[in-house]
C-alpha positions as CSV (number, residue, x, y, z in Angstrom):
1,M,-10.9,5.0,-11.4
2,E,-11.8,7.2,-8.5
3,V,-12.4,6.2,-4.9
4,H,-14.5,8.5,-2.7
5,P,-15.0,7.0,0.8
6,P,-17.5,8.9,2.9
7,R,-16.1,12.1,4.4
8,L,-15.2,11.8,8.1
9,P,-16.3,14.4,10.7
10,L,-13.6,16.8,11.8
11,G,-13.2,14.9,15.0
12,A,-12.3,11.7,13.2
13,I,-9.9,13.6,10.9
14,G,-8.2,15.1,14.0
15,A,-7.8,11.6,15.5
16,M,-6.1,10.5,12.4
17,C,-3.7,13.4,12.6
18,K,-3.0,12.5,16.3
19,V,-2.0,9.0,15.2
20,W,0.4,10.4,12.5
21,G,1.6,13.3,14.7
22,G,2.8,10.9,17.4
23,I,5.5,9.6,15.1
24,A,8.9,11.2,15.1
25,L,10.0,13.4,12.2
26,L,6.5,14.4,11.2
27,I,6.5,16.6,8.1
28,A,3.0,17.9,8.6
29,C,-0.6,16.8,9.1
30,Q,-2.6,19.3,7.0
31,L,-5.6,18.6,4.9
32,A,-4.2,20.8,2.2
33,H,-1.4,18.3,1.7
34,A,-3.1,15.0,2.2
35,V,-0.2,12.7,1.2
36,E,2.5,13.2,3.7
37,C,5.8,11.3,3.8
38,K,8.5,11.1,6.5
39,M,11.6,9.1,7.2
40,E,12.2,7.5,10.6
41,T,15.1,5.6,12.0
42,V,14.4,2.7,14.4
43,G,17.5,1.1,15.7
44,A,19.7,0.2,12.8
45,A,16.8,0.3,10.3
46,A,15.3,3.3,8.4
47,F,11.8,3.6,6.9
48,T,9.9,6.0,4.8
49,A,6.2,6.1,5.6
50,C,3.6,7.9,3.5
51,R,0.1,8.6,4.8
52,V,-2.7,9.0,2.3
53,D,-5.8,10.8,3.5
54,L,-8.8,9.3,1.7
55,T,-11.1,12.1,2.8
56,T,-9.3,14.4,0.4
57,E,-7.3,12.2,-2.0
58,R,-8.3,9.6,-4.6
59,L,-6.4,6.3,-4.4
60,E,-6.4,4.3,-7.6
61,L,-5.1,0.9,-8.8
62,Y,-3.3,0.5,-12.1
63,W,-2.0,-2.3,-14.2
64,K,-2.4,-1.7,-18.0
65,D,-2.7,1.3,-20.2
66,E,-5.5,1.9,-22.7
67,G,-3.7,-0.3,-25.2
68,G,-3.6,-3.2,-22.8
69,R,0.2,-2.9,-22.1
70,P,1.4,-3.0,-18.5
71,Y,2.7,0.3,-17.3
72,R,5.8,-1.3,-15.7
73,Q,7.3,2.0,-14.6
74,F,5.9,5.0,-12.7
75,S,7.1,7.3,-15.5
76,A,4.9,5.5,-18.0
77,L,1.9,5.8,-15.7
78,R,2.7,9.5,-15.1
79,E,2.9,10.3,-18.8
80,A,-0.4,8.4,-19.5
81,L,-2.2,10.4,-16.8
82,A,-0.7,13.6,-18.0
83,H,-2.3,13.0,-21.4
84,Q,-5.6,12.9,-19.5
85,G,-5.0,16.2,-17.8
86,K,-4.1,14.4,-14.5
87,T,-1.1,14.5,-12.2
88,L,0.4,11.6,-10.4
89,V,0.9,12.8,-6.9
90,F,2.1,9.5,-5.3
91,A,2.6,5.9,-6.3
92,A,3.9,2.6,-4.9
93,N,4.1,-1.0,-6.2
94,A,0.9,-2.8,-5.3
95,G,1.7,-6.5,-4.9
96,M,3.3,-9.4,-6.5
97,Y,3.1,-10.3,-10.2
98,L,3.9,-12.9,-12.8
99,P,6.5,-12.7,-15.5
100,D,4.0,-11.0,-17.8
101,F,3.4,-8.4,-15.1
102,S,-0.1,-9.7,-14.3
103,P,-1.2,-9.8,-10.7
104,V,-0.5,-13.1,-8.8
105,G,-3.8,-12.6,-6.8
106,L,-6.9,-10.6,-6.5
107,F,-7.0,-7.4,-8.6
108,V,-10.1,-5.2,-8.5
109,A,-10.0,-1.8,-10.2
110,D,-12.9,0.6,-10.5
111,G,-15.2,-2.0,-8.9
112,R,-14.3,-4.6,-11.5
113,E,-12.6,-7.9,-10.6
114,L,-10.0,-8.5,-13.3
115,V,-8.1,-11.3,-11.4
116,P,-9.8,-13.5,-8.8
117,L,-8.8,-14.3,-5.3
118,N,-5.9,-16.7,-5.2
119,R,-6.0,-19.4,-2.5
120,R,-3.7,-21.9,-4.2
121,P,-0.9,-23.3,-1.9
122,G,2.7,-22.5,-2.8
123,S,6.2,-22.0,-1.5
124,G,6.8,-18.3,-2.2
125,N,6.2,-15.3,0.0
126,F,2.8,-14.7,-1.5
127,S,1.6,-18.1,-0.3
128,Q,2.9,-17.7,3.3
129,Q,-0.1,-17.9,5.6
130,P,-1.9,-15.8,6.4
131,N,-1.7,-13.8,3.2
132,G,-4.2,-11.0,2.7
133,V,-5.9,-8.2,0.7
134,F,-5.7,-4.5,0.9
135,L,-9.0,-3.0,-0.3
136,V,-11.1,0.2,-0.3
137,D,-14.8,-0.2,-0.3
138,G,-17.8,2.0,0.7
139,N,-16.6,2.0,4.3
140,G,-13.0,3.0,3.6
141,A,-9.7,1.2,3.5
142,R,-8.7,-1.9,5.4
143,V,-6.4,-4.9,5.3
144,M,-7.9,-8.3,5.8
145,S,-6.7,-11.9,5.6
146,T,-7.5,-13.9,2.4
147,T,-9.6,-16.3,4.5
148,D,-11.7,-13.5,6.0
149,Y,-12.1,-11.9,2.5
150,S,-13.4,-15.2,1.1
151,K,-15.9,-15.5,4.0
152,E,-17.1,-11.9,3.9
153,L,-17.0,-11.4,0.1
154,P,-16.9,-7.6,0.2
155,T,-17.6,-5.4,-2.8
156,P,-14.4,-3.3,-3.1
157,K,-13.8,-0.4,-5.4
158,L,-10.2,-1.5,-5.5
159,A,-8.4,-4.5,-4.0
160,T,-4.9,-6.1,-4.3
161,Q,-3.8,-9.4,-2.8
162,S,-0.3,-10.1,-1.5
163,G,1.5,-12.0,1.2
164,P,2.4,-12.7,3.8
165,M,0.4,-10.5,6.2
166,L,2.8,-8.8,8.5
167,V,0.4,-8.1,11.4
168,H,-3.0,-9.7,12.0
169,Q,-5.3,-9.0,14.9
170,G,-2.7,-6.8,16.5
171,E,0.1,-9.4,16.5
172,I,3.0,-10.1,14.2
173,T,2.1,-13.2,12.2
174,T,3.8,-16.5,12.7
175,S,4.5,-17.8,9.2
176,A,7.9,-19.4,8.6
177,V,9.4,-16.2,7.2
178,M,8.6,-14.2,10.3
179,N,11.4,-15.7,12.5
180,P,12.6,-12.9,14.8
181,R,16.1,-14.3,14.6
182,S,16.2,-14.3,10.8
183,E,19.2,-12.7,9.1
184,W,17.4,-12.6,5.7
185,R,17.2,-8.9,5.1
186,K,16.0,-7.0,2.0
187,I,14.4,-3.7,1.1
188,R,10.7,-4.3,1.6
189,N,7.4,-2.4,1.3
190,G,3.9,-2.8,2.7
191,V,0.6,-1.2,3.5
192,C,-1.8,-0.8,6.4
193,A,-5.0,1.2,7.2
194,P,-5.2,2.2,10.9
195,A,-8.4,4.1,10.2
196,P,-10.9,3.9,7.3
197,A,-9.7,7.1,5.7
198,A,-6.0,6.7,6.6
199,V,-3.6,4.5,4.6
200,F,0.1,4.1,5.3
201,F,2.5,2.9,2.6
202,V,5.9,2.0,4.0
203,I,9.2,1.2,2.3
204,S,12.4,0.3,4.2
205,E,15.4,2.4,3.4
206,T,17.7,-0.2,4.7
207,P,17.5,-4.0,4.3
208,V,15.2,-5.5,7.1
209,S,13.9,-8.9,8.0
210,F,10.2,-9.6,7.8
211,Y,10.0,-9.5,11.6
212,E,11.6,-6.1,11.8
213,F,9.4,-4.8,9.1
214,A,6.3,-6.1,10.8
215,G,7.4,-4.6,14.1
216,Y,7.5,-1.1,12.5
217,F,3.8,-1.4,11.5
218,R,2.7,-2.8,14.8
219,D,4.8,-0.7,17.2
220,H,5.3,2.6,15.4
221,L,2.1,2.9,13.2
222,Q,-0.2,1.1,15.6
223,C,-1.6,-1.0,12.8
224,A,-3.6,-4.0,13.8
225,E,-3.5,-5.4,10.3
226,A,-0.7,-4.9,7.8
227,L,0.2,-6.5,4.5
228,Y,3.5,-7.1,2.8
229,L,3.6,-5.9,-0.8
230,D,7.0,-7.0,-2.1
231,G,10.8,-7.1,-1.6
232,S,13.7,-6.1,-3.8
233,I,11.5,-4.5,-6.4
234,S,9.8,-2.2,-3.9
235,S,9.5,1.3,-5.4
236,L,8.1,4.7,-4.4
237,Y,7.0,7.8,-6.3
238,A,6.7,10.7,-3.9
239,P,8.0,13.9,-5.6
240,R,7.2,16.1,-2.6
241,V,10.2,14.4,-0.9
242,G,12.2,13.9,-4.0
243,R,11.5,10.2,-4.5
244,D,11.1,8.9,-8.0
245,D,12.3,5.3,-8.1
246,H,13.4,3.8,-11.4
247,G,14.2,0.2,-10.6
248,S,12.7,-3.1,-11.7
249,D,9.6,-3.2,-13.9
250,L,6.4,-3.4,-11.9
251,G,3.1,-5.1,-12.2
252,P,0.2,-3.5,-10.3
253,M,0.6,0.0,-8.9
254,L,-1.3,2.1,-6.4
255,G,-1.5,5.8,-7.1
256,V,-2.9,9.1,-5.9
257,V,-4.0,11.3,-8.8
258,A,-4.9,14.9,-8.9
259,S,-7.2,16.1,-11.7
260,G,-6.9,19.6,-13.3
261,A,-10.2,20.7,-11.8
262,G,-10.0,22.3,-8.4
263,R,-6.3,22.0,-8.2
């Protein structure tokens, strides 16, 4: 599946670089290398943030191979793509999943909805309100609440649902898990899209609370909407910075893929 949002004018691309360039420990902001990762320490917490530029890269959503088997590991996805003459450039887990590795909520790949929007109540992190959807459609990437998604009914090329939302309408959300005094800290990862062609994937390098994690998206990435993807299973594949996690088996995965042509 390939996602090609409309190309932005150079001025808009430059604005995206200014957003990224204002963050400490910048690796680079070059269109020749459109997936850039950096590590930043904020107080006692450390985070790795990777910016995907959708004007030059294809972001894709994965779950099962051609035989209908869940990939479960980045290595399996990488090998399957290699057989197609493609290279996995970047990947991250893409939301919560059931014991059979199927997505808990909405899953849209290549414009096809394989799992519907999940609005059922529950007690886990996924069901904390507001939960939300990360999607890419003809206008680019964005994060929106599940409620807003159900009202607008967009037609995404890819979409994955998770919860809770970390930031909504520029503010840290107020679900029960977002207590600023919470001592419940874990490795966590999430996603936001501060501009239609800019997507940030973030994983904490140290255990953090939900509130601390949300604060990084709001205060350091200037994201008005941000979505939690998962906790202890959080994983990252970013070979340019030596990252190739081999932890828990995964369900949905988001990946940037380079084809042999033009590379």
